[in-house]
N, C-alpha and C positions, 0 to 999 in steps of 0.2 A: 097253329096247332089247335086242334079241336078236341074238346073234352066231352065225353059221353054224358057226364052228369055234373050237376052243379056242385055236388059234394066233392068230387075230385078236384074241381077248379078251386074251390074254397080251401081245401086241404093243401093244395099245391101253393096257393098264395100265402096261407098261414105258415107253411113250412119255409117258404122263401123269406118271409118276414122274420121268422125265428132265426133262420140261418144268418140273415143280415145283422140282427141284433146281437147274436152270439159273436159274429166276426168283429163288430164294433166293440163289444165288451172285452173280447180277448185282446184286441189292439190297444184299447185304453189300459187294460191291466198290465200289458207288457210295457207300455210307455210309463205308466205310474210306477211300476216296479223298478224300471231302470233309473228313474229319477230318485226314487227312495233309496236305492242302492248307492247312487252317487252321493246323496246327502249323508247317508250313514257313513260311507267311506271317508268323506271330507271331515265330518265331525269326529269320527274315531281317530283319524290322523291328528287332528288338532288336540284332542284329549291326550293321546299318547305322547305328543311332543311336549305338552304342558307338564305331564307327569314325569317325563324324562328330565326336563329342565329342573323341576322341583327336586328330584332325587340328586341330580348333579350339584345343585346349589347346596343342598344339605350335606352332601359328601365333602364339597369344597369347604364349607363352614367348619365341619368337624376336623378336617386336615389343618385348616388355618388355626383353630384353637389348639391343636396338638403342637404345631410348630411354635405358636405364641408361647405356650407353657414352657417349652424347651428353651427358647430364647430368653424368656423372663427369668428362668432359673439360672441360666448362665450370667445374665445381667446382675442378678442379686448377689451371686458369688463375687463378681467383679466389683460391685459397689462395696461389699463387705471388706474386700482386700483394700480398696481405695480408702475407705473410711479408717481402717486400721493404720494404713500408712500416713494418712493425714494427721491422725492423733500423734504419731511418732514425731512428725515434723512441727507440730504446734507447741507453743510455750504457754505456761500459765502466767499468772500475775507476778510470780517470783522468778520468771525466766527459766523454769525447769520444764523438761519435756512432759507433756500430758500423759504420754505412754512411753515406757522404756522397753526396748526389746533388742536383743543382740542380733547380729547379722545371721548367725546360725539359726536362731529361733525364727526369724522372719523367713529364711529359706525353707525351714520345716513347715511353716504356716502355708506358704505358697504350694509346696509339694503336697501337703495334706489336703488342701482345697481341691487339687486336681484328682487325688486319689479318692476322695469322698464324693466327688461329682463326676462320674464317668462320662457325662455328656460333654465335658470340657476336653478339648484336645491338649491344651496347655494353659499356663498362666505366666504372666511376665510382670515384673515390677522394675522400673528403672529409676534410679536416684541420680540426681545431678552430682558431678564430681565433688567429693568431700562433704556432701550433704548428710551422709550417714557416718560421720567420723572421718578421720584422716585416711584417705585411700592409699597413701604411700606405704602404710604398714602392711598392706595386702598386695603390693605390686608383685607381678610375676605369677600370681595364682590365676588359673583358668577354670578351676572347678569350684563348686560351692557357691556359685552366683557371682563370680568375678570375671572381668573381661580382659585380664592380663595387666591392665594399668592399675588395678586395685579398686576400680570403680565397682560399686555394688549394684548388680543387676540380675537378681535371681530369675531364672526361667524354668 
């Protein structure tokens, strides 16, 4: 190819060089952009996973605390009933009961504990035979906390 002037030859060479530089820059920009996009996607995914994990852990902790409060409330009621029954069964230095309560009063106490604490399904107290007075006096009863033999077991 013959050029008529040196100016045309130089212009063509400069144009080809500029075209080559532009092609290299476009190729590099495309490669760098795809690498940047992959890096951003990877880091964004890691951040989203970490954020989701933190939120799930916070939610689990909140649910755990709510369940713990419910169970501790029920346990407190059970301990209170157990302590009351323990006092009925204990004797002081003169062999008198530390707390006296009739069978009917204790049945009402158990019933009121369930009524006042709706998170409880039920409450049960079981006394050994004749531990709460002579069971024979109440034989044949099946209501009011008796099992038919007269044993006191309010539920």
